[in-house]
N, C-alpha and C positions, 0 to 999 in steps of 0.2 A: 193687180188689185192695189190701188193705193191705199196707204195707211196713214191718214193725217195725224194720227196720235203719236207716232213714232218720232222722237225726238232726233235733232240732228246728232247728238251723242250715240243715242241707240242705233240710228242709221250707219255710222261710221264704224261701231264696234261690230255690227252684224256683217258689214263688209269685210272688215278685217277678218271675222270669223269664217267667213267662207274663203277669203284669198289665202288664209294661211294653210288651208288644206293642200295647197300645191306644195310647199316645202315641209311643213310640219305634221301633216296628217290628221289624226283625230284628237291631237292634244290640246290645241286651242280651242276647239268647239266643246270638247269636254269640261275645260276650265270655265268657261263662259256659261255653258248650261248649269253647271254644279253651283256657280256662284249666284246665279240669277232665278234658279227654279222656283224659289218660294216668294219671290218679289211680284207681287200682282201689277205694279207698273211696269214691270219689264216684260209683259206676257209676248209682245212683238217679238222682242229681242230674243225671248227663251223658246219662241217658236222657230225662228232663224238658228238658232245654235242648235237645236235637236235637229233639224233638217239637215245641217252641215254635218252633223255628229253621224247621222244615220248614212249619210253619202259616203263620209271617209271611211266609215267600218265596211261599207260594201266594195270600196275601192282597196281597201287591206286586204279582204278577202280574195278579191281578183288579183292582187299582187303575189298571194300565197299560192294560188291554184297557177298562175304563170309560172313561179319560181318551180313547182313541182312539176308542170307539164314541159320545163326546160330539159328533162331528161328524154323526153322523145322528141324534141325540137320544135315543139309547137309553141312552147314557152316563149321562145326568141320573137315570136311574132305578137303573141299577146301582151307582153310588158309594154313595148311602145304604143299599142292601142290603147292600155289602160293610162299611161303617162298622158297621151293625148287629149282622151276623155276627160281625165281629172282637171287637167289645165283650162280646157275650153269651158266645162261647166262651171268650176269655180270662178273664173272670170265673169261669166254670164250671171252667175248669182250675186257677185260681189257689185256688178253694175246696177242690177235691179235693186239691191237692199240699199245702195247710195241714193236712189231715188225715192226710197220708201216703199217700195214694192214689196210684197211677200214673194219669195221664190220657193218653188217647189221642184227638186230634180225629177226628170223625166222618169228615171228608173234608180231606185234604192231600196234597199231592205229595211222596212219601217221596224226596227228592232226597238227603239226608244220611242216613247210616246208623250 
């Protein structure tokens, strides 16, 4: 879905919000969402920040589950998969936002609306 109302600045910020999840987790999406949630002209950016935040919270939960499961050796398989999934989907989301398209992760806990 192309959103022609998203400015170049909003598209770049949304792209960086999604890509920051690769290294920084949920910190940057949380900051972007908190600073823009009351601005009506930043609705598209806010939607993308919430989407990135929900996905990064899901990834954090998967990391914790994988860490706990390392006691029974399954975690050693789960953690690399979580890293790869985070990398791939963050890049896909960043590319979509750079084009001005809204991105919705295929699976994420929708904790923040």
